[in-house]
Phi, psi and omega in degrees: 000328180305322181295315180315304182294317174301320182294328178302335174298337175293336182303336177293331176280311187291326184282136170238119172096079173296154180287126172272150174286119175301139172247138177291135172247158172299127179275154178291160176300146178266137182295150182300093178083156174296123177292149179284141184287153180252113181290338182263010182302152178300134189266121185254146171282182183296321179295324179290317180290332170299320174296320172306309181304310183295327182295308183292326179296310178295330178296344182269353185274328188313306185290338182260001182058042184277130169256112186287147174303156171287167174297148179289151177288179178298322181295317176293319181293322179301301190294323183292314184290330172292304174312312184289322182263317185261348179077012177206173174288160173283161174285156180303320177296327184287322182292312184298321183295317183291321182288335188267347188283121180279354192291127182290343181263015191294334179290314179297323183288322176304308177305318185293317183295325178292320180299334187254012187261155177294334181294324179296315184296309180305316184293316182282337165296319175298308179311310183279334176287333179285329177281326183283331180229075177285350179279040194294329178295350180274120187305324175302313185289328176305324183282350173276345185309307191297322181294321176295309181291335175293326177284318186292312184322302178288332179290317174300312182302320183273357180058043177307138184293149185301316187293327179295312180303314179298314178301322178298317186291312184293342184245002182307138171290141188240356175254124185267145176279173182304315184294319174301316181295330180287318179297317185285342176277342181273177173270012180288171174310132186286152177288131175288110181206142171282006190294337180304326182299320176292315180295325176296330173269014169071015184061023185264133178299329178289321180292319181289326172300313178297313187293309191290330177289323177293310189291314189257349181240342186069029185242124175268107182260346192295332176310334188256012181293322187259332184201166173282129180252139190294337185252003182274149174285344182238152181261163176307311182306315182289324179303312189288329178294316181292315173308328185294343171299343184251007186289348176283347186265132180223125178293154175272080178090164185296121175078004180275129183267011180251141181261152166292159176313133185282139175269082196298334179258013174285138183216031178215153177217145171271128177303125180300143183074007174228172173260007180276126174255131182245152178256151181304135181212143175287159186291336175280005174092355183277159179251146176306149172269090181287119176255160183307128171085000185285128179276145193293316175294325174299322178292321177298315184299317184295319182287314183301319190268000181295150182294333177263017171297132187284348185248323193300300180299320182293320181293316185298316181292323178292320178299320177292315175311311181296322173312313188277328185256344181087345178215140186273163169299324165254125185225120356301155189296339182248022187224050178286131175202181183294330176282343187220064185279166174302141170296321177229082187303318186290328179289318178302317176300319182287323174304314179297317178300313184290326173299320172299311186300328183255028166060040171063039177274107182294327180299323172305310178299320181293318181297321180293314181296311186287341176277346179292146173299330181299313181284336183275001182283149180295152169277352181288131179287117174251348181203142182308329182296348179275000188280349175269113189296326181292355179266347181048046176272350172209164181280132174291149177278127181241138180286148172289147168293155177303328177291314185298319189285318184293313181289332177286323170298315185292320181292315187291329184263348179089010182289131175103000178280196193293132179090356179240151187293149178301132181286345179264052178282164181312125180290351181272356179280090192294347174263001182277149177301325180297312182301314181295322173297310183293328176299329181282336180252026192282327184280121181259128171257177181301130189295334179274002179227026180296132171227111180295134185287165182300318181299316179295318188292319179292321177298323174293314183284328189239358184282156187300329181299308185286324177299316180291321182295341179249013178272145181298327183286325194250343188265115181294319178300313184293315175302318181297317182289315187289329178264000182294130177282352189267349185248139158272181185307310177303316175307315179296317181294320177299321179299325173290322181295318179298321179287337182249310186257356176063026177209171178271151179285149174286174183292323184293328181282317187291320186303308186290334178284319173300317178295318178306309181289319180295333174272004176075011174064207184284341184254008183053037184226123181289319179300319179292326182288323176297326176295317173306311180304315181300315180296322180292314180301319178294328187258014178278159180298325182297325173295313187279005180227158180249119186261000000 
């Protein structure tokens, strides 16, 4: 065990890109109010938009004397884009193939393959489920996850447009009939439905108002729920006018997560503690054009997803940007205000315009972002001017999500292959390794400021899952590498680097590790020493971070 702790000091060699403490920079002035999106904007292809991204980002560097980081090498880019799109690291054979491929277009072709892969669908199902159900530590909410994921999965697979998905969520039926209730209470396959979003928000209009405005409009309304704040953009009256769009939803009794039949045309709410009743009104101050039979939430959905909505397209573009860069053009992503303007307002406007021009196709925006030099820059600090993350002069270091970390561990160690349980087991299986692992890593900090807790670190280093996964008897990867007749010691160590860190070791890293394994380590056993190296790689900062 002494070697393992001594070996952890090798993580200083193995890690690339320590987390920097963000420094606030003076934000550029904000345009007067969110500009309305232009439905008729010139339509750019993904490569043209990538060039526009690089232009706007570089334009902000001049006055600040920023020297951008160089572009990431193929290994760094490969691992980054796999984690961002597929939700896990690449297989060792995929790393070898990519590094040896001389095709100058291989990065764009890789993105296309990943976008069509089942791993992309699984990963973005996780991404949207986490956004819609952030209350995952609530045990009641955990039982809602399967039905929401069953609804999300085919829509991500079919690349349903973002505006259509949001419309479906905002207009989803919330009261279940008797047949649906019987099915949900049985062990049968869950109904695919987004109603879990409503149940997780306790079917309360005020909770739904706060959640939908933050998620789909990038607007934090809840500060105005109880009183007017002198520095808030929104008044209490505006909050409850927006909440009135959900006034027809009523829970069946105290603490019940099921709704009574909805009064779908109800459009008024009384402000708590007052006698004032307010009518449903949009956040831009306009009133719905109520036609005969118009359902209240349907009117809201039409306004939210309209191409001329001053919030919707910008919020969608900003949220997707934050997924890839770890920080939004507006940060926090749901708190745009005069005090918190976009770092690059012209760029955010252009991303929103192009998202509209391409009918809210999120894959289009993903292609553009991943093709940009901004996304492809290294995370290594090569100049002090790169320490401000909102200038995007280098790629910020991001902590892996719990799902990314488990699935990458499973892939690196060979867990879940033939004869071993599937690593993507139901998260509600409390005795499964995946569920136990995710429970320890469920608390999320800002991804660019992640510091793994002591409990999490100990669980990863000394937990049964990682212990089994790095043992010669149970790890398929380790056993295959240790027993391969085609490898000498340097080749075995290189294979472990490719399987864990998605790159080859440098000469400086390789030499001491070859010496340690050749000498048999602390047990005078070369295979056991190789297992020590594997354990160190899996517990390195480089493995647990996306660079």
